[in-house]
Biopython code that builds the backbone (N, CA, C, O; Angstrom):
import numpy as np
from Bio.PDB.StructureBuilder import StructureBuilder

atoms = [
    (1, "MET", "N", (-45.900, -52.530, 8.491)),
    (1, "MET", "CA", (-44.964, -51.554, 7.979)),
    (1, "MET", "C", (-43.634, -51.754, 8.695)),
    (1, "MET", "O", (-43.461, -51.356, 9.847)),
    (2, "ALA", "N", (-42.734, -52.355, 8.012)),
    (2, "ALA", "CA", (-41.431, -52.618, 8.607)),
    (2, "ALA", "C", (-40.524, -51.402, 8.467)),
    (2, "ALA", "O", (-40.642, -50.620, 7.523)),
    (3, "ASN", "N", (-39.629, -51.265, 9.413)),
    (3, "ASN", "CA", (-38.618, -50.214, 9.384)),
    (3, "ASN", "C", (-39.212, -48.809, 9.411)),
    (3, "ASN", "O", (-38.803, -47.945, 8.635)),
    (4, "THR", "N", (-40.159, -48.585, 10.287)),
    (4, "THR", "CA", (-40.717, -47.246, 10.438)),
    (4, "THR", "C", (-40.686, -46.836, 11.915)),
    (4, "THR", "O", (-40.688, -47.677, 12.813)),
    (5, "LEU", "N", (-40.658, -45.544, 12.131)),
    (5, "LEU", "CA", (-40.710, -44.972, 13.464)),
    (5, "LEU", "C", (-41.938, -44.083, 13.566)),
    (5, "LEU", "O", (-42.211, -43.297, 12.660)),
    (6, "THR", "N", (-42.669, -44.198, 14.646)),
    (6, "THR", "CA", (-43.793, -43.317, 14.905)),
    (6, "THR", "C", (-43.357, -42.323, 15.967)),
    (6, "THR", "O", (-43.033, -42.705, 17.092)),
    (7, "LEU", "N", (-43.351, -41.045, 15.606)),
    (7, "LEU", "CA", (-42.834, -39.995, 16.478)),
    (7, "LEU", "C", (-43.963, -39.073, 16.911)),
    (7, "LEU", "O", (-44.852, -38.750, 16.124)),
    (8, "THR", "N", (-43.917, -38.653, 18.175)),
    (8, "THR", "CA", (-44.890, -37.706, 18.702)),
    (8, "THR", "C", (-44.155, -36.494, 19.244)),
    (8, "THR", "O", (-43.229, -36.624, 20.045)),
    (9, "TYR", "N", (-44.570, -35.321, 18.806)),
    (9, "TYR", "CA", (-44.000, -34.042, 19.225)),
    (9, "TYR", "C", (-44.730, -33.607, 20.485)),
    (9, "TYR", "O", (-45.911, -33.264, 20.424)),
    (10, "TYR", "N", (-44.040, -33.616, 21.645)),
    (10, "TYR", "CA", (-44.735, -33.367, 22.902)),
    (10, "TYR", "C", (-44.189, -32.212, 23.726)),
    (10, "TYR", "O", (-44.786, -31.882, 24.751)),
    (11, "ARG", "N", (-43.094, -31.582, 23.337)),
    (11, "ARG", "CA", (-42.578, -30.428, 24.079)),
    (11, "ARG", "C", (-42.328, -29.290, 23.110)),
    (11, "ARG", "O", (-41.857, -29.507, 21.994)),
    (12, "SER", "N", (-42.638, -28.098, 23.529)),
    (12, "SER", "CA", (-42.558, -26.924, 22.681)),
    (12, "SER", "C", (-41.114, -26.544, 22.352)),
    (12, "SER", "O", (-40.190, -26.849, 23.107)),
    (13, "VAL", "N", (-40.938, -25.878, 21.218)),
    (13, "VAL", "CA", (-39.615, -25.389, 20.821)),
    (13, "VAL", "C", (-39.399, -23.942, 21.251)),
    (13, "VAL", "O", (-38.371, -23.346, 20.929)),
    (14, "ILE", "N", (-40.362, -23.373, 21.977)),
    (14, "ILE", "CA", (-40.196, -22.007, 22.463)),
    (14, "ILE", "C", (-38.978, -21.966, 23.378)),
    (14, "ILE", "O", (-38.869, -22.756, 24.316)),
    (15, "GLY", "N", (-38.076, -21.052, 23.104)),
    (15, "GLY", "CA", (-36.856, -20.912, 23.899)),
    (15, "GLY", "C", (-35.734, -21.830, 23.472)),
    (15, "GLY", "O", (-34.663, -21.813, 24.080)),
    (16, "ARG", "N", (-35.949, -22.632, 22.440)),
    (16, "ARG", "CA", (-34.913, -23.543, 21.932)),
    (16, "ARG", "C", (-34.169, -22.864, 20.797)),
    (16, "ARG", "O", (-34.629, -21.859, 20.255)),
    (17, "SER", "N", (-33.023, -23.414, 20.442)),
    (17, "SER", "CA", (-32.216, -22.829, 19.374)),
    (17, "SER", "C", (-32.893, -23.015, 18.018)),
    (17, "SER", "O", (-33.744, -23.889, 17.850)),
    (18, "GLN", "N", (-32.506, -22.187, 17.064)),
    (18, "GLN", "CA", (-33.125, -22.212, 15.738)),
    (18, "GLN", "C", (-32.900, -23.547, 15.036)),
    (18, "GLN", "O", (-33.780, -24.017, 14.314)),
    (19, "ASP", "N", (-31.736, -24.167, 15.237)),
    (19, "ASP", "CA", (-31.501, -25.443, 14.567)),
    (19, "ASP", "C", (-32.428, -26.542, 15.091)),
    (19, "ASP", "O", (-32.794, -27.442, 14.335)),
    (20, "GLN", "N", (-32.815, -26.487, 16.373)),
    (20, "GLN", "CA", (-33.781, -27.449, 16.891)),
    (20, "GLN", "C", (-35.172, -27.178, 16.332)),
    (20, "GLN", "O", (-35.911, -28.118, 16.039)),
    (21, "LYS", "N", (-35.538, -25.915, 16.182)),
    (21, "LYS", "CA", (-36.816, -25.565, 15.562)),
    (21, "LYS", "C", (-36.857, -26.060, 14.118)),
    (21, "LYS", "O", (-37.876, -26.583, 13.669)),
    (22, "ASP", "N", (-35.761, -25.897, 13.400)),
    (22, "ASP", "CA", (-35.685, -26.348, 12.014)),
    (22, "ASP", "C", (-35.774, -27.869, 11.914)),
    (22, "ASP", "O", (-36.382, -28.400, 10.985)),
    (23, "THR", "N", (-35.172, -28.560, 12.866)),
    (23, "THR", "CA", (-35.218, -30.022, 12.861)),
    (23, "THR", "C", (-36.635, -30.525, 13.096)),
    (23, "THR", "O", (-37.075, -31.464, 12.432)),
    (24, "ILE", "N", (-37.350, -29.916, 14.028)),
    (24, "ILE", "CA", (-38.748, -30.290, 14.277)),
    (24, "ILE", "C", (-39.569, -30.071, 13.009)),
    (24, "ILE", "O", (-40.392, -30.911, 12.644)),
    (25, "HIS", "N", (-39.346, -28.953, 12.347)),
    (25, "HIS", "CA", (-40.059, -28.661, 11.103)),
    (25, "HIS", "C", (-39.694, -29.677, 10.014)),
    (25, "HIS", "O", (-40.563, -30.120, 9.264)),
    (26, "SER", "N", (-38.421, -30.041, 9.928)),
    (26, "SER", "CA", (-37.966, -31.006, 8.919)),
    (26, "SER", "C", (-38.544, -32.395, 9.145)),
    (26, "SER", "O", (-38.732, -33.156, 8.195)),
    (27, "LEU", "N", (-38.824, -32.725, 10.392)),
    (27, "LEU", "CA", (-39.455, -34.011, 10.679)),
    (27, "LEU", "C", (-40.936, -34.015, 10.313)),
    (27, "LEU", "O", (-41.579, -35.065, 10.340)),
    (28, "GLY", "N", (-41.482, -32.846, 9.969)),
    (28, "GLY", "CA", (-42.865, -32.768, 9.515)),
    (28, "GLY", "C", (-43.854, -32.348, 10.576)),
    (28, "GLY", "O", (-45.063, -32.433, 10.357)),
    (29, "PHE", "N", (-43.376, -31.900, 11.718)),
    (29, "PHE", "CA", (-44.277, -31.481, 12.785)),
    (29, "PHE", "C", (-44.748, -30.054, 12.566)),
    (29, "PHE", "O", (-43.975, -29.182, 12.170)),
    (30, "ARG", "N", (-46.038, -29.829, 12.831)),
    (30, "ARG", "CA", (-46.632, -28.495, 12.723)),
    (30, "ARG", "C", (-47.170, -28.014, 14.066)),
    (30, "ARG", "O", (-47.206, -26.810, 14.320)),
    (31, "ARG", "N", (-47.592, -28.948, 14.934)),
    (31, "ARG", "CA", (-48.187, -28.557, 16.213)),
    (31, "ARG", "C", (-47.869, -29.604, 17.273)),
    (31, "ARG", "O", (-47.497, -30.736, 16.964)),
    (32, "LEU", "N", (-48.025, -29.196, 18.532)),
    (32, "LEU", "CA", (-47.780, -30.099, 19.650)),
    (32, "LEU", "C", (-48.741, -31.278, 19.616)),
    (32, "LEU", "O", (-49.867, -31.169, 19.132)),
    (33, "ASN", "N", (-48.280, -32.392, 20.131)),
    (33, "ASN", "CA", (-49.027, -33.652, 20.204)),
    (33, "ASN", "C", (-49.363, -34.230, 18.837)),
    (33, "ASN", "O", (-50.227, -35.100, 18.730)),
    (34, "GLN", "N", (-48.699, -33.762, 17.804)),
    (34, "GLN", "CA", (-48.871, -34.323, 16.474)),
    (34, "GLN", "C", (-48.011, -35.578, 16.365)),
    (34, "GLN", "O", (-46.911, -35.631, 16.914)),
    (35, "THR", "N", (-48.510, -36.581, 15.661)),
    (35, "THR", "CA", (-47.793, -37.828, 15.450)),
    (35, "THR", "C", (-47.523, -37.999, 13.963)),
    (35, "THR", "O", (-48.412, -37.816, 13.131)),
    (36, "VAL", "N", (-46.276, -38.354, 13.640)),
    (36, "VAL", "CA", (-45.890, -38.618, 12.252)),
    (36, "VAL", "C", (-45.182, -39.965, 12.191)),
    (36, "VAL", "O", (-44.624, -40.433, 13.183)),
    (37, "THR", "N", (-45.211, -40.576, 11.021)),
    (37, "THR", "CA", (-44.497, -41.825, 10.781)),
    (37, "THR", "C", (-43.387, -41.548, 9.785)),
    (37, "THR", "O", (-43.619, -40.978, 8.718)),
    (38, "LYS", "N", (-42.185, -41.955, 10.143)),
    (38, "LYS", "CA", (-41.019, -41.716, 9.305)),
    (38, "LYS", "C", (-40.281, -43.028, 9.081)),
    (38, "LYS", "O", (-40.380, -43.937, 9.905)),
    (39, "PRO", "N", (-39.542, -43.142, 7.980)),
    (39, "PRO", "CA", (-38.741, -44.352, 7.768)),
    (39, "PRO", "C", (-37.608, -44.433, 8.786)),
    (39, "PRO", "O", (-37.073, -43.414, 9.223)),
    (40, "ASP", "N", (-37.262, -45.634, 9.148)),
    (40, "ASP", "CA", (-36.188, -45.847, 10.116)),
    (40, "ASP", "C", (-34.873, -45.940, 9.354)),
    (40, "ASP", "O", (-34.490, -47.004, 8.868)),
    (41, "ASN", "N", (-34.187, -44.795, 9.259)),
    (41, "ASN", "CA", (-32.890, -44.759, 8.595)),
    (41, "ASN", "C", (-31.966, -43.828, 9.374)),
    (41, "ASN", "O", (-32.434, -43.081, 10.233)),
    (42, "PRO", "N", (-30.672, -43.858, 9.095)),
    (42, "PRO", "CA", (-29.734, -43.040, 9.870)),
    (42, "PRO", "C", (-30.026, -41.548, 9.828)),
    (42, "PRO", "O", (-29.771, -40.848, 10.809)),
    (43, "SER", "N", (-30.544, -41.053, 8.739)),
    (43, "SER", "CA", (-30.863, -39.635, 8.629)),
    (43, "SER", "C", (-31.955, -39.232, 9.613)),
    (43, "SER", "O", (-31.810, -38.247, 10.337)),
    (44, "VAL", "N", (-33.030, -39.978, 9.638)),
    (44, "VAL", "CA", (-34.138, -39.684, 10.544)),
    (44, "VAL", "C", (-33.712, -39.908, 11.986)),
    (44, "VAL", "O", (-34.056, -39.115, 12.862)),
    (45, "ARG", "N", (-32.968, -40.976, 12.244)),
    (45, "ARG", "CA", (-32.510, -41.235, 13.613)),
    (45, "ARG", "C", (-31.606, -40.115, 14.116)),
    (45, "ARG", "O", (-31.641, -39.779, 15.300)),
    (46, "GLY", "N", (-30.794, -39.533, 13.231)),
    (46, "GLY", "CA", (-29.951, -38.407, 13.623)),
    (46, "GLY", "C", (-30.769, -37.188, 13.987)),
    (46, "GLY", "O", (-30.449, -36.487, 14.947)),
    (47, "MET", "N", (-31.834, -36.926, 13.223)),
    (47, "MET", "CA", (-32.709, -35.801, 13.546)),
    (47, "MET", "C", (-33.429, -36.039, 14.868)),
    (47, "MET", "O", (-33.557, -35.123, 15.681)),
    (48, "VAL", "N", (-33.899, -37.263, 15.084)),
    (48, "VAL", "CA", (-34.580, -37.586, 16.331)),
    (48, "VAL", "C", (-33.616, -37.446, 17.509)),
    (48, "VAL", "O", (-34.002, -36.950, 18.567)),
    (49, "TYR", "N", (-32.387, -37.871, 17.336)),
    (49, "TYR", "CA", (-31.401, -37.754, 18.410)),
    (49, "TYR", "C", (-31.164, -36.296, 18.789)),
    (49, "TYR", "O", (-30.981, -35.968, 19.961)),
    (50, "LYS", "N", (-31.172, -35.435, 17.792)),
    (50, "LYS", "CA", (-30.919, -34.014, 18.038)),
    (50, "LYS", "C", (-32.025, -33.368, 18.864)),
    (50, "LYS", "O", (-31.761, -32.457, 19.649)),
    (51, "VAL", "N", (-33.254, -33.829, 18.694)),
    (51, "VAL", "CA", (-34.392, -33.251, 19.426)),
    (51, "VAL", "C", (-35.061, -34.302, 20.312)),
    (51, "VAL", "O", (-36.274, -34.265, 20.516)),
    (52, "ARG", "N", (-34.278, -35.227, 20.829)),
    (52, "ARG", "CA", (-34.819, -36.332, 21.618)),
    (52, "ARG", "C", (-35.556, -35.873, 22.867)),
    (52, "ARG", "O", (-36.397, -36.605, 23.389)),
    (53, "HIS", "N", (-35.255, -34.677, 23.353)),
    (53, "HIS", "CA", (-35.929, -34.137, 24.529)),
    (53, "HIS", "C", (-37.277, -33.497, 24.173)),
    (53, "HIS", "O", (-38.022, -33.094, 25.067)),
    (54, "LEU", "N", (-37.596, -33.399, 22.876)),
    (54, "LEU", "CA", (-38.843, -32.774, 22.432)),
    (54, "LEU", "C", (-39.820, -33.766, 21.805)),
    (54, "LEU", "O", (-41.005, -33.461, 21.665)),
    (55, "VAL", "N", (-39.338, -34.941, 21.431)),
    (55, "VAL", "CA", (-40.182, -35.932, 20.760)),
    (55, "VAL", "C", (-40.122, -37.261, 21.502)),
    (55, "VAL", "O", (-39.189, -37.531, 22.258)),
    (56, "ARG", "N", (-41.134, -38.077, 21.269)),
    (56, "ARG", "CA", (-41.163, -39.444, 21.795)),
    (56, "ARG", "C", (-41.229, -40.403, 20.619)),
    (56, "ARG", "O", (-41.958, -40.172, 19.654)),
    (57, "VAL", "N", (-40.465, -41.474, 20.709)),
    (57, "VAL", "CA", (-40.558, -42.537, 19.723)),
    (57, "VAL", "C", (-41.592, -43.515, 20.251)),
    (57, "VAL", "O", (-41.328, -44.285, 21.174)),
    (58, "GLU", "N", (-42.765, -43.472, 19.656)),
    (58, "GLU", "CA", (-43.882, -44.280, 20.126)),
    (58, "GLU", "C", (-43.754, -45.744, 19.745)),
    (58, "GLU", "O", (-44.092, -46.627, 20.533)),
    (59, "ASN", "N", (-43.270, -46.002, 18.544)),
    (59, "ASN", "CA", (-43.293, -47.358, 18.040)),
    (59, "ASN", "C", (-42.143, -47.552, 17.069)),
    (59, "ASN", "O", (-42.021, -46.815, 16.091)),
    (60, "ALA", "N", (-41.306, -48.535, 17.332)),
    (60, "ALA", "CA", (-40.286, -48.947, 16.377)),
    (60, "ALA", "C", (-40.660, -50.364, 15.971)),
    (60, "ALA", "O", (-40.529, -51.292, 16.769)),
    (61, "ASP", "N", (-41.124, -50.540, 14.738)),
    (61, "ASP", "CA", (-41.642, -51.836, 14.309)),
    (61, "ASP", "C", (-40.600, -52.936, 14.342)),
    (61, "ASP", "O", (-40.908, -54.072, 14.705)),
    (62, "VAL", "N", (-39.380, -52.618, 13.972)),
    (62, "VAL", "CA", (-38.336, -53.633, 13.928)),
    (62, "VAL", "C", (-37.218, -53.204, 14.857)),
    (62, "VAL", "O", (-36.703, -52.093, 14.740)),
    (63, "ALA", "N", (-36.840, -54.077, 15.781)),
    (63, "ALA", "CA", (-35.768, -53.777, 16.715)),
    (63, "ALA", "C", (-34.421, -53.892, 16.011)),
    (63, "ALA", "O", (-34.341, -54.381, 14.884)),
    (64, "ASP", "N", (-33.364, -53.439, 16.682)),
    (64, "ASP", "CA", (-32.029, -53.473, 16.097)),
    (64, "ASP", "C", (-31.550, -54.887, 15.790)),
    (64, "ASP", "O", (-30.741, -55.080, 14.883)),
    (65, "ASP", "N", (-32.044, -55.885, 16.541)),
    (65, "ASP", "CA", (-31.624, -57.258, 16.297)),
    (65, "ASP", "C", (-32.441, -57.947, 15.214)),
    (65, "ASP", "O", (-32.221, -59.123, 14.924)),
    (66, "GLY", "N", (-33.391, -57.217, 14.609)),
    (66, "GLY", "CA", (-34.170, -57.755, 13.511)),
    (66, "GLY", "C", (-35.411, -58.522, 13.939)),
    (66, "GLY", "O", (-36.115, -59.064, 13.087)),
    (67, "VAL", "N", (-35.696, -58.585, 15.231)),
    (67, "VAL", "CA", (-36.860, -59.304, 15.722)),
    (67, "VAL", "C", (-38.026, -58.335, 15.806)),
    (67, "VAL", "O", (-37.915, -57.266, 16.406)),
    (68, "ASP", "N", (-39.141, -58.713, 15.205)),
    (68, "ASP", "CA", (-40.328, -57.873, 15.232)),
    (68, "ASP", "C", (-41.006, -58.046, 16.588)),
    (68, "ASP", "O", (-41.590, -59.094, 16.864)),
    (69, "ARG", "N", (-40.928, -57.023, 17.430)),
    (69, "ARG", "CA", (-41.445, -57.113, 18.796)),
    (69, "ARG", "C", (-42.971, -57.146, 18.830)),
    (69, "ARG", "O", (-43.541, -57.752, 19.737)),
    (70, "ASP", "N", (-43.645, -56.519, 17.879)),
    (70, "ASP", "CA", (-45.106, -56.509, 17.874)),
    (70, "ASP", "C", (-45.679, -57.891, 17.676)),
    (70, "ASP", "O", (-46.637, -58.255, 18.357)),
    (71, "GLU", "N", (-45.126, -58.677, 16.766)),
    (71, "GLU", "CA", (-45.626, -60.020, 16.517)),
    (71, "GLU", "C", (-45.346, -60.939, 17.696)),
    (71, "GLU", "O", (-46.172, -61.794, 18.016)),
    (72, "ASP", "N", (-44.197, -60.782, 18.351)),
    (72, "ASP", "CA", (-43.862, -61.616, 19.500)),
    (72, "ASP", "C", (-44.827, -61.363, 20.655)),
    (72, "ASP", "O", (-45.178, -62.295, 21.379)),
    (73, "ALA", "N", (-45.258, -60.124, 20.834)),
    (73, "ALA", "CA", (-46.134, -59.775, 21.944)),
    (73, "ALA", "C", (-47.544, -60.341, 21.740)),
    (73, "ALA", "O", (-48.245, -60.620, 22.713)),
    (74, "GLN", "N", (-47.962, -60.513, 20.480)),
    (74, "GLN", "CA", (-49.319, -60.962, 20.208)),
    (74, "GLN", "C", (-49.472, -62.475, 20.295)),
    (74, "GLN", "O", (-50.559, -62.971, 20.592)),
    (75, "GLY", "N", (-48.423, -63.191, 20.043)),
    (75, "GLY", "CA", (-48.646, -64.627, 19.997)),
    (75, "GLY", "C", (-47.539, -65.367, 20.523)),
    (75, "GLY", "O", (-47.576, -66.597, 20.552)),
]
sb = StructureBuilder()
sb.init_structure("model")
sb.init_model(0)
sb.init_chain("A")
sb.init_seg("    ")
for serial, (resi, resn, name, xyz) in enumerate(atoms, 1):
    if name == "N":
        sb.init_residue(resn, " ", resi, " ")
    sb.init_atom(name, np.array(xyz, "f"), 0.0, 1.0, " ", f" {name:<3s}", serial, name[0])
structure = sb.get_structure()
């Protein structure tokens, strides 16, 4: 799956502003430690940037330079 991001929601939105809560919801998260896969595009990256302290980017299949890091690591 090229051009995808795997995101994990690992910090609570309790005490955070409403726009951060809405962004977490828009990314598809319902509960802590949930993992979702989203397309790697500027819209999703902007949402991730806004809540970067609440989510982890587990896996980016394609790096910015276009080299697939997963295939390089295997062989």
